[in-house]
N, C-alpha and C positions, 0 to 999 in steps of 0.2 A: 893616525893620519890615512889618508883613498895611498898605495899603491898598483900598479899597472904589473903583468904579470904576460913577457914572451915564453910559450912553450914552440917550442918547433921539433913535431913532427912531419922525422924522415923514415922508409921503405925504401920498399922496390916492388917493381909491376903496378906503380898506381893504389901501393896498399895506404898511401899517410889520407888520400882524396876519397878511398873507399871508406878508412874510420871516420874521418868529418863527419862521410854520408851517414852512416851510420852511427854515428854518435847522433845526430839529426833526426833520422828515420825511428831513433826505436826515445823519441821524447827527452832523449838529455839534458839535447843543449837547454829546455826551454825549464826544464826543472831547475838546471842552473842557477842559468836567470833568473830568476821568481826566487833562488837566495836569495834568503833577509843578507842586504852587503851585498854585491855584487853589485857594479857598477858596469859592466862589459863584460862581454865573449862572443867574440866574434872569430871566423877563422876565415882568411886569408893564400891568394895561391899564389907561389912567390913567383916570378914572370923569368925567374933564370934556373929556376932548380924545382925541373916538373914533379920529384920524392922528394917533395918536402909541404907539409899541410902548416901555418902560423898561425896559429895564435892566442888573443888577446884575448887578456883576460884580466879584468881591473873589478881592485875588492876598495872597500870605504878602511877598510888597517883591518890592521892582525886576523883579530878576534875573531872575526866571519872568515875568513879567511880559512882557517884554524879550525871551523866548526864542519868547515866545505871539504874539508877535510878527516875529517870524521866520520862523513855519512857515511848510506849504504854505499849513493854511489858511486862513491869510490872502487870501490871494489869492479862494480859491473867497468867500466872507464878501464881500471886495467885488463881487466879479463878482455877490452877491448885491444888495449894496447898490447896484447901477448897473441890473439888473435892472425893481425895486422902486422904482425914483427919490426914492432915501429922505438928508434932509436929517440930519442926524449934530447932537446936541451935547453934551457930557462935561464932564461933571464930575468932579474927585477928592476924596475925604474922606481924608484921616489918621490910624491908629488914635489915641487920646488913651490918652498916658503916664498912668497912678494914678502919686500920688503916695507 
C-alpha cells in the first residue's frame, strides 16, 4: 500500500536549505526519484520557519522504502545531514482506502 513520509530537517544559519541544495546538486534527488517504487521526492520551505526544510517522500510500499534505506545512497545522505548538523522529525501517512 502506498504511503507518504514527511521529513522535517532543521538546522541553523540556513543549513537545512543548503543540505537540500546539495542533495539536488550531487544528483541524489534524481537518483532517489529514479528508484523503483518512489512516487515523490520533493523539498519545500515552510513560510513560518526559515531554518527548516520539509521533504515529502512517497513510496509504493514498504519494500520499496526498505530497498532505498539499504542502498549506498543512505550513507551519502547521512554524511550530508551530519555535515549540516541537522535534526530530523519524521511523520508517516498511509493511504486512505476507498469504500
